[in-house]
N, C-alpha and C positions, 0 to 999 in steps of 0.2 A: 634456220629454214623452218617455215611454218608447216604443221601437219595437215594432211589433206582432211577436208571437211567431211565428216561422215553424215550421210543423209539418215533422216529418222526412218525406222522401220514401219510398216503398216501397223503392227501391233502398238508401237509407242505413239501412233497417230489415231489410236482408237478403232482400228479396223478389225473386224473378224469375219470368218466364213460361215454364212447361216447353214443350217440343216437343210437337206433336200427337200424335207417336207414343209419347210417354211413357204408362204405363199410365193408365186412365181409371177413375174412379168411374162416370161417365155421360156421356150426351150430352143437351143442351138443345135442344128445338125449340119453336117458336111455330107452333101450329096454324093452317093457312092458312083465311082467311075473306073477304079483301078481293078480291071478284070482279073489280074493275077492274085489279087487277095481272095477271090472265089474261083480258083481254077476249074475251067470247064463247067462252072455252074453260076455264072454271074447273073444270067438272064432273069431269074425271079427277084434279085435283090432290091432293085428300084421299086418293085411293086410293094415289098415288105416295108420300105421307107414311106411309101404313099399311104400304107395302112397305119403306120405310126402318125403320120400328119393328120389322117382322118380322125383319130382317136384324141389327139391333143388339141387340134384347133378349136373345138367348142369350149375349151377351158382355158386356154392362154394363146399368146402369140407364138408362132413357130418361124424361127429364123434359120434360113438355109444359106450356108456357104456354097457359091455357085463359081465353077470354073467355066467361064465363057458362055456366050449367048446361045450356042447349040444346046448346052445343058440346060439354060433357063428355059428354052423351048420345050425340051423333054419333060421338065418338071411340070410346066403348064399343062401339057398334053395329059400327063398322068393324073393331075390334080382336078382338071376341070370337070370330070364326070362326078366327082365326089361332092359337089355343091357345098363348099366349105364356107363358114362364116366370112363375110367381107372383111377384108383388111387384116385378117388374122395370120396369113402366111406372107412373110417378107424375105425376098431374095436378096443377097448381097454379093457383090463382086469381090469375092475373097477366094482366088484359086487355092486348091488344095492338091496334096498328094494322094490322099487316101481318105477314108469315111470315118475314122476313129475320134469323133469330136470330143469324147470325155477326156482324151489324153493329149490332144493338141488344142483344144478350144480355151476360151477364157475362163479363168477361175475368178468368180466375183466375191469381193469382199465389201462389208458395209460398216459405217459408223453413224452415229448420231451427233450432230453439232448444233447447239442452241436449238434443240427440239426438232431439228430437220435432218431427215436420212439423206446420207451421201453414199456413193458407190465408187469403187475402183476396180481395177482388173490386175491380178497378178499373172505375168507372163513367164511361167517357168521355162527352162530349156527343154527342148524336146528332140530325142534322137532315134525315134522308132524303136524304142525297147532295146536299147544297147547297140544301135546300129544295124539291126537285123534286116530292115527293109529300105534301103536307100532307093531314090532320093527322098528327103523328107524336109528340104529347106522352106518349101512352100506352107507346109503345115506349122513349122516352128514359128512363123511370123503372125499367124492368124489372130492370136490374141491382141497383139499391138495393132493390127490393121482395124479391129473391131473398136478398140479404145480410140483411136484416131477418128473414126467415123462418127462416134457419139460423144467425142469431147471428154473422155474420162480419163483420169489419171492411171498410168500403167506403171506398176512395179516389177522390177527385173532381178530377181534373187541371183541370177548367174549360176544356177545349178539345174540339173536334170530332174524332173518330176512330172509324173503322170496323174491325171485326175483319178484314174481307176485304181491307183496304188493307195488311196487313202479315203477314209469316210469319217465324217464329223457329227457330233450330236448337237452342235450349234451353241453350246455353252461351256465349252472348254476342253472337251476330250476328242481325240483322234485315234482311229484304228489304222493300223498299217501291217506290212509284214517284213520280216527280216529278209526273206528269200528275195524280195524285189529292191528294196531300198538299200539294202546292204550289198547288192550284187556289184562286182566291180566293173561292169559295163555301164554303169550310170555315173557315179561320182567317186571314182577310185582313191581320190585323196581325201575323202571326208569320212570321219568316224560316226559311230551311232550318235555320239553326243553332238557332233557337228550338225547331222542331219536333224536331230530333235530341235536344235536352236533355229534352224531355217523354217522348220515348220510352225514354231512358236512365233517367231519374228514376223512371218509373212501371212499366217492364217489366223493369228490371235488365239491360239489353243494354248493350254498350259499343262495338259496331262496327255501322254501318248501312250497307246497299248500297242505292243508287238506280238503279232502272231508269228508262225512259222512257215512252213512251206505251203505252196499253192497246189491247185488241182492239176491231174494229169492233162496234158494237151495244151495247157496254157503258155503260149509263147511270150507272155509279159513277164515271166519269172516269177509269177506269184501275186497277181493283183488280188487286193482284198475284196473287190467288188465281184469276184467269183466265189467267195466263201462266206463272209460275214458283214452283215450291214446293221447300221443302227435304224430302228423304227420309231423310237421316241428317245428322249433325253437319257434314259437308263436302260432301255430295252434294246437287245440285239437278236437278229435272227441269224443262224448259222447252219450250214448244210452239214450233214452227216451222211456217211455211207454205211449201211448196216451189214452189208456183205462182207466178211472178213477176207474173202478171196480177192475182193476188189482192191486194185492198187491205191484208190483214194480212201480206203477205210482208215489206214494207220495215220496219215497225216491230219485228216480231219478230225480224228479222235484226239490227236495230240492238241489240235487247236482248241477243241472243245475243253480239254482239261485245263488249257491255259485261261480260257475265259471264265472258267469257274472260280479262278483265283483273283480275278481283276475287279477293280473298282472303278467308279466315275471319278470326276474331278473333286468331288466333295468326300470321297472314301466310302461311298455306298457301293455294296456289291451289284454287279450288273444282273438285269434280269435277262435269261437266256431261253429263247425259243428255237427249236430244231425245225428244218426244212429237211425233207429228203433229197437225195440226188435222183435224177433221171436215170434209167437204165442206160448203160454204156451206148453211146452213138459213135459210129465210125464212117469215115469217108476215104475211099482209096486207101484202105488199110491204116488209117490215122485215127487215133482215138481223139474225139473232139472235146473241147472244154465246156460242155453243156452243164448249166447250173442254174438252179432256181433263184440263187442269190443275185443274179444279173438283171434285176427288175429296176424299173425307172419310176420314180415318184413324181407325179405332176398334180397340178390343181384338178382335183375330182376324179383323178383317175391313176391307177398303177399299172403300168405294161409289163406283164409277167410273161417271159418266155415259155412256150409250150413245146414240149419234146416227146412226151410219153403219157397217153391219155389218161391212165390210171393214176399215175404220180402227179401228173399236172393238176388234177382236181384236189389232191391232198395239199400241194403247195398253195393253190388259189385260196382253199378255205383257211389255211393257216394265215396268209397275208391279209385275207379280208377281215379276220378278226383283229389283225393289227391296225388296219385302216378303214374303220366302219364308216367314214364319211366319205370315202373314195370308192369308186367301182374299180376292182381288180379285174382287168381285162386279160385273158389268155390269148396271146397271139403267137401263131406258128413261127417258130425260130429254127426249124431244122435246116432250112436253106441258109439262112443268115449265120449260123454258128460255124459253117464251114469256113467262114472268113476268121474263125477263132475268137469270136465275140458276140455279145447280143445286144439287148436294148440299152442297158446302162452305158455299155462301151461306146455306142454311137450317139449319145445324147449328152448335153451339159445345160444344167438349169441356169436361168438368169433370175435371181430373186427379185421380188417386187421391193420398192421403196416403202 
């Protein structure tokens, strides 16, 4: 009996995931419509998305997953007064369950063949952070629908993985957390070594850095994009809580200590820059996962969530020094974060070829 033919992995085919600061063709969003994700406070959320589009469209395309013609009309109505550049906003008939495109959207990888850039999509399995918020069947197929629309190869690893749970420097190193990727509600049959192999095979990385626990209020079980992010190939920004009475103080200090022992793929120590945490935000008695690490890097602009005027400015100045050629735009995220995520959670970059 012949053995089944094994397909080559993206890494074997020369693909890798670019860093978020690499030039973009565009940004993908999934328009919000699930009111239960912002209970009692959904009203302002579409306007926050419109503000994101207004900031992004001068710099790159904005691709929006739309659920039905009524939603398309709503988007057109919201965006029309903004006088956006012609042709920069593209609506796609990709029905969704929710708005968290970082986690259910397409993960793009690239390679160079005979001097020509090529791209593909990795379509990880998606189960709404361990089955917390069913249904999620529409979200789960979004990357494959996009691949079909654009005629792109789509790879299916067959495991659950969310875009917010990982961050790459584009040259071989990936940051993630034990709290999320080793949680039994994702891939209970996989060991740490198994998960590392999938990340290396499908994203083209070769060096994986593991942080520990996430911030309080994060229903994703500890996504790294609420804690620590690469800003260049060797530098990370990481949030810290100075108040020892705050429940985020200890886990964030523990992660900072881990980062101080870590190196990049070439064995060089990481450069570490700290960001403050905003003062605690609560809604209906619930601590919200407000974090300045949940920024989104686009062409010419960085979208930074604003929560707390005094600390907002410290975070803005810190990131502006990291991204001197981009405008760091503070955008009010107090309403958005009641959905338990901010600008990085709702966006997914489409790297330029």
